[in-house]
C-alpha positions in Angstrom: 68.0 -185.0 126.2 65.0 -184.4 128.4 63.0 -183.8 125.3 64.2 -187.0 123.5 63.3 -189.2 126.6 60.0 -187.4 126.8 59.3 -188.1 123.1 60.1 -191.9 123.6 58.0 -192.1 126.6 55.1 -190.3 124.8 55.2 -192.9 122.0 55.3 -195.8 124.3 52.4 -194.5 126.5 50.2 -193.7 123.3 51.2 -197.1 121.9 50.0 -198.8 125.0 46.7 -196.8 125.3 45.7 -197.3 121.7 46.7 -201.1 122.0 44.4 -201.3 125.1 41.8 -199.7 123.1 42.1 -202.4 120.3 42.2 -205.2 123.1 38.7 -204.1 124.0 37.7 -204.8 120.3 39.5 -208.0 120.6 37.8 -209.3 123.6 34.3 -208.2 122.6 34.8 -209.8 119.1 36.0 -213.1 120.5 33.1 -213.3 123.0 30.5 -212.5 120.4 31.7 -215.1 117.9 33.7 -213.1 115.5 36.8 -214.4 114.1 39.8 -212.0 114.6 42.5 -212.4 111.8 45.3 -210.5 113.5 46.0 -208.5 116.5 48.9 -206.2 116.2 50.9 -204.0 118.4 52.2 -201.0 116.5 51.5 -200.5 112.7 52.9 -202.3 109.8 55.5 -202.9 108.2 55.4 -206.2 110.3 58.6 -207.1 112.4 57.8 -210.5 113.7 54.6 -212.5 113.8 53.2 -215.7 115.5 50.1 -217.7 114.6 47.9 -219.9 116.9 47.3 -223.4 115.4 43.5 -224.0 115.5 43.9 -227.5 116.1 46.7 -227.8 118.7 45.8 -224.4 120.3 49.8 -223.7 120.3 51.5 -220.5 119.2 54.2 -220.9 116.7 56.5 -218.5 115.0 55.0 -217.4 111.5 57.9 -217.4 109.0 58.5 -214.4 106.8 57.8 -216.3 103.5 54.1 -217.1 104.9 53.4 -213.5 105.9 51.1 -212.8 102.8 49.4 -216.1 102.9 45.8 -216.6 104.7 46.1 -218.3 108.0 43.4 -220.4 109.7 44.5 -219.2 113.2 44.9 -216.0 114.9 48.1 -213.9 114.1 49.8 -211.9 116.8 52.2 -209.5 115.4 54.7 -206.7 116.6 55.2 -204.1 113.9 57.6 -201.2 113.2 55.6 -198.1 113.5 55.1 -197.2 117.2 51.9 -195.3 116.8 49.3 -197.8 118.3 47.9 -201.1 117.5 45.1 -202.8 115.5 42.6 -205.6 115.7 41.6 -207.1 112.4 38.3 -208.9 112.3 37.0 -210.9 109.6 34.3 -209.4 107.5 34.3 -206.0 109.0 31.7 -204.6 106.8 28.2 -204.5 108.0 27.0 -206.3 104.7 29.1 -209.5 105.2 26.9 -212.4 105.9 29.5 -215.2 106.4 29.4 -217.2 109.7 31.9 -215.8 112.2 32.3 -212.4 110.6 31.5 -208.9 112.2 28.8 -208.2 109.6 26.9 -211.5 110.4 26.4 -210.5 114.1 23.5 -209.0 115.7 23.2 -205.1 116.1 23.5 -205.6 119.7 26.9 -207.5 119.3 28.2 -204.9 116.9 27.4 -202.2 119.6 29.4 -204.1 122.2 32.3 -204.7 119.8 32.4 -201.2 118.6 32.2 -199.5 121.9 34.5 -202.1 123.8 37.5 -200.0 123.0 36.0 -197.0 124.4 35.1 -198.8 127.7 38.7 -200.2 127.8 40.0 -196.5 127.8 37.7 -195.6 130.5 38.7 -198.6 132.5 42.4 -197.8 132.0 41.9 -194.4 133.2 39.8 -195.6 136.3 42.7 -198.0 137.2 45.4 -195.4 137.0 43.3 -192.7 138.9 42.5 -195.3 141.6 46.1 -196.1 142.2 47.3 -192.5 142.3 44.4 -191.8 144.7 46.0 -194.4 147.0 49.7 -193.3 146.4 49.3 -189.6 145.7 47.0 -187.8 143.2 48.3 -184.5 141.8 45.8 -181.7 141.7 45.2 -180.1 138.5 41.7 -178.8 138.6 40.3 -176.2 141.0 37.3 -178.5 141.8 39.0 -181.9 141.3 36.8 -184.8 142.5 37.8 -186.1 145.9 36.1 -187.8 148.9 36.5 -185.2 151.7 36.3 -187.5 154.6 39.0 -189.8 153.3 41.5 -187.3 151.8 44.6 -185.6 153.2 46.8 -183.1 151.3 50.4 -182.6 151.2 52.4 -179.7 149.5 50.7 -176.7 148.0 53.1 -174.2 149.8 54.7 -171.3 147.7 58.5 -170.9 148.2 60.5 -167.6 147.8 63.2 -168.5 145.3 64.9 -165.2 145.1 64.5 -161.5 146.8 65.5 -158.3 144.8 68.0 -156.0 146.7 66.4 -153.0 148.4 62.9 -154.4 147.4 59.9 -154.1 149.9 60.6 -157.9 150.7 64.2 -157.3 151.3 63.5 -154.5 153.6 60.9 -156.5 155.6 63.5 -159.4 156.3 62.1 -161.9 153.7 65.0 -164.4 152.7 65.3 -166.7 149.7 64.1 -170.2 150.8 61.3 -168.9 153.1 57.8 -170.2 152.4 54.6 -168.0 152.3 52.0 -169.7 154.6 49.4 -167.1 154.3 48.8 -163.6 152.8 46.6 -161.3 155.0 45.1 -164.5 156.6 44.3 -166.2 153.3 46.0 -169.5 152.3 47.3 -169.9 148.6 48.6 -173.0 147.0 50.0 -171.4 143.9 52.4 -168.4 143.2 50.1 -167.2 140.6 47.3 -166.6 143.2 49.6 -164.6 145.4 51.0 -162.6 142.3 47.1 -161.8 141.5 46.6 -160.9 145.1 49.7 -158.5 145.1 48.6 -156.8 141.8 45.0 -156.1 143.4 46.7 -154.6 146.5 49.5 -152.6 144.8 50.6 -149.5 147.1 48.9 -151.1 150.1 50.1 -152.8 153.3 50.0 -156.7 153.1 50.8 -159.1 156.0 52.5 -162.2 155.0 52.8 -165.3 157.4 56.2 -166.9 156.5 57.9 -170.0 157.4 61.7 -170.4 157.6 63.7 -173.6 158.1 67.4 -174.2 158.2 67.4 -177.8 157.8 64.3 -178.9 156.1 63.2 -178.5 152.5 59.7 -179.8 153.2 57.7 -177.4 155.4 54.8 -179.8 156.2 57.3 -182.0 158.1 58.6 -181.3 161.6 62.1 -179.9 161.6 64.5 -178.3 163.9 65.0 -174.4 163.8 61.7 -173.9 162.0 60.4 -170.4 162.5 57.0 -169.0 161.7 56.9 -165.3 161.7 54.7 -162.4 160.2 55.8 -159.3 158.3 53.9 -156.4 157.1 55.0 -155.1 153.7 54.0 -152.0 151.8 53.9 -152.9 148.2 55.2 -150.8 145.4 52.8 -149.0 143.2 51.3 -150.8 140.3 53.6 -149.0 137.7 56.7 -150.0 139.5 59.4 -152.6 138.3 58.2 -154.9 140.9 55.5 -155.1 143.7 57.0 -157.3 146.4 60.3 -158.0 144.8 60.5 -161.8 144.9 60.3 -164.7 142.5 58.2 -167.7 143.8 57.6 -171.4 143.0 54.7 -173.6 144.0 55.1 -177.0 145.5 52.6 -179.3 143.9 49.5 -180.4 146.0 49.1 -184.0 146.4 46.1 -185.8 147.8 46.0 -189.3 149.3 43.0 -191.5 150.0 42.6 -195.0 151.6 39.3 -196.8 151.3 37.6 -194.2 148.8 40.5 -194.6 146.3 38.2 -196.6 143.9 35.6 -193.9 144.4 38.1 -191.2 143.6 39.2 -193.2 140.4 35.7 -193.4 139.2 34.6 -189.9 140.1 37.7 -188.3 138.5 37.1 -190.4 135.3 33.5 -189.2 135.0 34.6 -185.7 135.9 37.3 -185.5 133.1 34.8 -187.2 130.8 32.4 -184.5 131.3 35.0 -181.7 131.0 36.4 -183.3 127.8 32.9 -183.3 126.3 32.4 -179.7 127.5 35.4 -178.6 126.0 34.6 -180.1 122.6 31.2 -178.3 122.8 32.8 -174.9 123.4 35.4 -175.4 120.9 32.8 -176.4 118.1 30.8 -173.4 119.2 33.6 -171.0 119.0 34.4 -172.5 115.6 31.0 -172.2 114.1 30.4 -168.6 115.5 33.8 -167.6 114.4 33.4 -168.7 110.8 29.9 -167.3 110.6 31.1 -163.8 112.1 33.4 -163.6 109.1 30.5 -162.9 106.9 29.3 -159.9 108.9 29.7 -156.4 107.7 30.6 -155.1 111.1 34.6 -155.0 111.5 34.4 -155.6 115.2 32.1 -158.8 114.9 34.7 -160.2 112.3 37.7 -159.3 114.7 35.8 -161.0 117.6 35.2 -164.0 115.3 38.9 -164.3 114.4 39.7 -164.3 118.1 37.4 -167.1 118.5 38.9 -169.2 115.7 42.3 -168.4 117.1 41.3 -169.7 120.6 40.1 -172.9 118.9 43.6 -173.4 117.2 45.3 -172.6 120.7 43.1 -175.1 122.6 43.7 -178.0 120.2 46.9 -180.3 120.2 47.8 -182.9 117.8 50.4 -185.7 117.9 53.3 -183.4 117.6 52.2 -181.2 120.6 51.4 -184.1 122.8 54.5 -186.0 122.2 56.9 -183.1 121.7 55.5 -180.6 124.4 53.3 -182.5 126.8 55.2 -185.7 127.5 58.6 -184.1 127.9 57.1 -181.7 130.5 55.3 -184.3 132.4 58.0 -186.9 132.2 60.4 -184.2 133.8 57.8 -183.6 136.4 58.0 -187.3 137.6 56.0 -190.5 137.3 53.0 -189.4 139.1 52.3 -186.6 136.8 53.1 -188.7 133.8 50.6 -191.4 135.1 47.9 -188.6 135.5 48.6 -187.4 131.9 48.3 -191.1 130.6 45.0 -191.4 132.2 43.8 -188.1 131.0 44.7 -189.1 127.4 43.0 -192.4 127.8 39.8 -190.6 128.8 40.4 -188.3 125.8 40.7 -191.2 123.4 37.4 -192.8 124.8 35.5 -189.5 124.3 37.1 -189.0 120.8 36.0 -192.4 119.7 32.5 -191.9 120.8 32.0 -188.8 118.5 29.7 -189.5 115.5 32.4 -189.3 113.0 32.2 -192.3 110.6 35.9 -192.9 110.7 35.6 -193.6 114.5 33.8 -196.1 116.5 30.9 -193.9 117.4 30.4 -192.8 113.9 30.4 -196.4 112.5 27.8 -197.4 115.0 25.7 -194.5 114.2 25.9 -195.3 110.4 24.8 -198.9 110.9 22.0 -197.8 113.4 20.7 -195.2 110.7 20.4 -197.9 108.0 18.8 -200.3 110.4 16.2 -197.6 111.3 15.6 -196.8 107.6 15.3 -200.5 107.1 17.8 -200.4 104.1 20.9 -202.4 103.6 24.3 -200.8 104.1 26.3 -202.1 101.2 30.1 -202.6 101.4 30.5 -200.1 98.8 28.5 -197.4 100.4 30.2 -198.1 103.9 33.6 -198.0 102.6 32.8 -194.7 100.6 31.5 -193.0 103.7 34.1 -194.2 106.1 37.1 -193.4 103.7 35.8 -189.8 103.1 35.3 -189.1 106.7 39.0 -190.6 107.3 40.2 -188.3 104.8 38.7 -185.3 106.4 40.1 -186.5 109.9 43.6 -186.8 108.4 43.3 -183.2 107.0 42.3 -182.0 110.5 45.1 -183.9 112.0 47.5 -182.4 109.4 46.3 -178.7 110.0 46.6 -179.2 113.9 50.1 -180.8 113.3 51.2 -177.6 111.4 49.8 -175.4 114.3 51.8 -177.7 116.7 55.0 -177.1 114.8 54.3 -173.3 114.6 54.0 -173.2 118.4 57.1 -175.3 119.0 59.0 -173.1 116.6 57.9 -169.9 118.5 
C-alpha cells in the first residue's frame, strides 16, 4: 500500500514539475509575441479541453467533435497520461517566418523562450527550499548550505533500538531506548558514523555518553526523569559477531532559519545545481574511460573499466527507479522529505534541459546558435532530422536505464 501511494504521489509531483517547466515556456512565448496553440496538463489522449475565444476573451468548453479542427484561440487541455505537460507553439521550427511564430522571433527571444522552462524549474526549487528553510530543512549533504548565524538544528541523535544479551553494551548497563550523545567526547549525528568509529577501535575501551529518559521520546526537549551518564565499554575484537552489541537508528537532523530562509533557498539551489553538473561530469568521465579501457590488452585495466561502467549504471536512475523506489521511500519519511525530493528533482530537470542534446532545450538553442554563427539557414527538414535522431537516442538511453531500474527492483 505504501508503494502504491508513493507511486501515485511520484506521478503527481513529476507531472507538476514538468507542467511548471512548460508553463515557463508558455509565459516567455506569450511575452515575446509567439502564439501558443495549446497548453496541456499531462500527455494525450485528451480528456477535456477549453478554448479561449479571441474576440470575447472568454473560455468555453471545446466539444469533442471539434478537437481535431484548428482553433483561433488558445486551447487548454487536460489529458490522460500523467507524465508531464506540454506547450505547443505556432511554427516551432527555426525556419518558420510567419508572424507570431517561434521561428519568426529574434535569436534573443528564442533564447528566452527555450530557457524559460529551465528558469522556472530553478525558481520552483528556490521556493520549496526557502519554505523548508523556514519550517524545517532536512540535512542530506555533509556540507549542506546554511547561514550559520541564523540557523538552529534539531534532532541528529542516535537511539539504541536493541541490546544483545551478554554483549559489552548489556554488561555496561546500556538499555534499549537510550540515546548516544557522545563517543569518546565526539558528537555523531548518524548511526553509521558510530559503527565506523567502533570498527576502528575494536578491542579497545570506548567511553559513551548516554541519555536516558523514561517519559520523553525527543531527547532535545526537557523532560522529567532524564538522566545523562557515562559508561566505558571494552569492545569485542574485530572478528567477533558484534563489537558493542546494539542496533541503532538516527533521528534526522532538521535545520530552521528565519530572515535568512531566502538566502538558504538560493544557496542550496545553486549548491545542488553544481553538485548535479559535477555528478554528470564524473559519470561521463567514468563511462568514457570505462569503454576505452575495454580495448586494453591488460586484464586489470579492463576489469577496472568494467567497474567504472558498472558504477555509472548504479548511479543513474530512470522513471521506474524514481517513481518506484525514491518516491515511496520519501513519501513514507514525511512531507518535509518529500518536498526536499521534489525540489531536488526540479533542479535535476533544469540541469538536464541545459545539456547540449538537440532533443532538449539547451541542445535546440545550441543548434540554432551554430547555424546563426555559420550564417546558414536551418531548414525545417534538417532541424527535424537532427532533433528526431537525438530524441531516439534519448529514448534508447531511458529504455536502458529503465531496464536497470527494473533489475534493481527485482533484486
